[in-house]
N, C-alpha and C positions, 0 to 999 in steps of 0.2 A: 711442143709435143715431148712426152717422156715415155720411157719404156714401161715404167711401173709406178704405181701410187701406193702409199701406205695408208691403210684404212683400219682403224681400231687394232693396230698392231700387226695386221696382215698385209701381205703384198698382193696388189691387184695389177696384173700385167695387161698391157695393151696389145692388140685389141681384146676387149672382153667378148667372150663367146657364150651364146645361149644355144645349147645343143638340143634341147627339147622344151617346147612350150606349146600352149594352145591359146587361141585368142578369139574374141568376138568383138565386132565394132559396127558403128553406124555413122553415116554422114548426114548432116542436116544443113539446109539453107537457113541462115539466121540473120538477124538485123545487123547491118553493117555498121551503123552508128554505135550500137552497143559493143560490137567487136572492137571498133577503134578505141572506145573507152578503156577496154581491158588491155589494149596494146599501148596505151599512152606511156611515154617515157622509155619504151623498149628500143626505139629505132626501127620498128617494123610497121607495115601496114597490111590490112587484110586483103586477101584475094577476093575479088568481087565478080563472079561469073555472070551475075545479073545485077542491074541497077539496084542499089540499096540492100544487096544480099551478100553475106560472107559465108564461108564454109567452116562448119564446126564438125569435129570428129570426137566421138565418145567411144572408148574401148576398155575392155577388161581382159587381163592376161593372167594365165596360171603358168608361172615359171616352174618347170619340173627339174631340169638339169642344166646348170649354167655356172659360170665362174663366180656369181654373186650368191649362189645358193638357191634353194626353193623358196618361192614367195608368191603372193598375189598382188596385183597392181591394177589401179584404175587410172585412165588417162583422159584428160579434158584438154583438147588442143584446137588451135585455129590454123587454117592455111594462110600463110603470110609470105611476104617478100620484103626486101630492102628497097625503099623508094629509089627509083632511078638506076637500079643495078640489074643487069641481065643475069639470068641463071641463078637467081637468089631465092627461088621458091623453096619453102620449107614448112615444117609443122612447128608452130610455136607451142611449147608445152606449158600450159597455164597452171595446171593443178595435177599432181601426180601422187596420190596416196598409195602407200604400200603397207604390208603387215609384218615386215621383219626389219629389225634395227640395223643389220649390217648393210643391206642394200639401200636403206634410207640414208645412212651416213655416206656411203660410196657415191650415191647419186648426187647428193648435195656437194660434196667436196671435190669430186673429179669433174663432173659435167655441169654443175650448177642447176641440176634438175630441182624443181620445186616439190621434192618428196617430203612427206610427213607420215607419221604413224597413224594407222586407222584400222578399224575392224572391217575386213573385206570378205564377204561370204559369196563364193561362186559355186553354183549348184546346177545340175541338170533340171530342166523344167519342161516336161512334155517333150515336144520336138524343138527344143531350143535350150538356152542356158540363161540363167538369171544371176546378176551380181547386185548385192546390196552393200552400201558403204555407210559406215557410221564413224564419226570422229568424236572422241571423248564421250561416247554413248549417245550422241545426237544423230538422228537419221538425216543423211544428206540426200541420198537418191537411191533408186533401184532401177536397173536397166535390164530388160529382157530382150534377147536377140534370138529370132527364129533361125533354124538351121538352113533354110533355103534349099536351093537346088545345086547339084554337083556342077562345078565349073572346070574349064580346061586347066591342065597343068600350068603352073606359073601365074594363074590369075590371082588377083588379090594380094600380090606381093610387090607392088611398086615400092622401091626403096627411095626414101626421101630424107634429107638431112633434118635434124631436130634443132630448133632454136631454144635457148633458155636465157632468162634474164634474172640475174641474182647479184645483189650488192652493187648495182650500177654497171654490171658487165654483161654485154650481150655475147653469147657463145654460140657456135655452130658445131654440131657433132655429126659426122658421117655415120649413117645407120643403114645396114644392108639386111634385107629380109629374104629368106628362102622358104616359101610356104608349100605345104602339101595338104591334101585332103580338104580342099577349099570348097565351100558352099556359099551361095549368095542369092539375093533377090531384091527387087525394089521394095521399099518399105521395110517391114519385118522387125521393127523395133518398138518397144513400149517403155516409156520412162515415167517414173513417179518421183516427185520432188518433195523434200522436207522443208524445214525452216532455217537451215544453216545458211550463212552468207553465200556460200558457193551455190546453193539451191537458188538464191535470189539472183545471182549472176546469170544462171541458166534461164531463169524466167525472163530476165531483161533481154536476153538474146532471142526469146520467142518460144521457148520450150514450155510445156510439151508440144510437139509437132510431129507430123509424119516424116519419117526418115526418107531421104533420097534413095539410099541403098544401105543394106546391111550385109555382113558377111561373117562367116565362121571359118577359122583356120584350125584344123584338127592336129596338124603336125607342123610346127614352126621352128625354124632355126634362124638366129640373128647374130650379127656382129656389130659391136659399137667401137668406133675408133676414139682416140683422145679428142677432147674438145679444143677448138681453136677460138681465140678471142676475136670477135668481129668489131666491137665497139666498146669503149670504156668511157663512162661519163666522167666529167671533170672531178666531181666529188669523190669518185672511186679511185682516183689516182694517188 
């Protein structure tokens, strides 16, 4: 753990604070065998609440005020754990496109996040919000999340550690969420898929499908701690 990291000539101090953002997300039950395939080599296994089913989260976030600047982000993650280890449940971040270069470099170098540059368009869409992601001009996906119904204070804000796997190193990052203006509902998500390889991964998991639950956080604050190394593959030593 260090107090600060240098990113593109600038100091990024720990913990990183996000003072204002808004987010939309959806949870899906997906094919566990396909999820295990995506996790191969990471040292993680999928959470399986039902036989043959894993849990997928898709989310898009509009960062307005934070230590990494303003940007848009899309997150494709799986609920996972370390085999045989208690209290190891976390969200494995499989794919994390962003639309600004500073946060892209910071995410890769500090936490090992699988960030890449993309065109991410987040817009209001009736009683909901829609996010469209394109990489190098190729359509990957579009996700629409309905606003849902008002939820009690603190709902939708379960804080869970984030796992990343990059260059043979499994890392775990403490991540604290403080949500406000939360709305949610069963279902409430609509996804369109393109022909990008990530689109194919989502199809293999079983999408498009009905979401278990979707939510919208209108006022979100977050804190990211430094990453801790959980496992280092021999070839990465």
